[in-house]
Structures are given as structure tokens and as C-alpha cells.
N, C-alpha and C positions, 0 to 999 in steps of 0.2 A: 656256608654250611655244606656238609658232606653229602647229605641226601636230599637237599632241597635247593630249589632255584627261586629267585625272587622275580615275580611278575611285576615289572615296572609300571604297567598300566593300572593295576589294582593295588600295588604295594603289599601284596600277600605272597606267601611262599607256597610253591607247589612241590609235592613230594611224590616219589615213586613208591607205591605201596602194593602189597599183595593181600588178598582176602582168601582165607581158607575156610570153606564151609564145613559144617559138622558132618562127620562120617565115622565109620567104625574104627576102632583102635588098630585093626590089622593093616590099615592103610596109612597110619600116621608116620611110621618110619620112612616108608617110600615117599610120602609127600614131602617130608622135610629134606630128604636127600635131593629130590628133584628141585625143591625150592632153593637150596643152597647153590645148585648149579645155575639156575636161572638168575639168581641174584648176582652171581659172579659174572655172568654174560651181559646182563642188561643193567645192573645196578639196582639200588633200592635197599633200604635198611629197615623198613617198617613192615610188620606183618600183623594183620588183624585176623583174629580167629573168631568165627561165629560160634556161639554156644547158647543152648537153651539152659534153663535152670534145672539141670539133671545132675544129681550129686556125682554120679560116676564120671560124667564128662568134665565137670568142674574140677574134680580131684585130679584128673589126668593133666589138666592144664596148669595146675599150681606148681 
């Protein structure tokens, strides 16, 4: 797999992933630009985004 490695002791895959916490919209563009750079440098293809049940936040992530 491209973004995962198999742990032969547990027979499970490990992935490189990033977690983006909830913050204001004004920082979102900067965050994604930085994240693209970091992913290019260290790898990883999975991004988790923390989100509360706030309509404004949920609609931004859709």
C-alpha cells in the first residue's frame, strides 16, 4: 500500500495520518497549504478533521 506499512508482529497496517483541529475559517487555507508541504516532505495521505456538530463548520467541510 502507498500510505501504510504492515506490522508483521501484529499483522495490522500502520498509516501516517494528520489531525486538523477545529479552528476559524481564516486559517483553513493556510493550514491546507502547510499540510500539502508537510505531506510532500514526510509522506502520508490521510487527514482527519475534528469537527463539532456546528452547521457552519460542517458545511465548510462538505
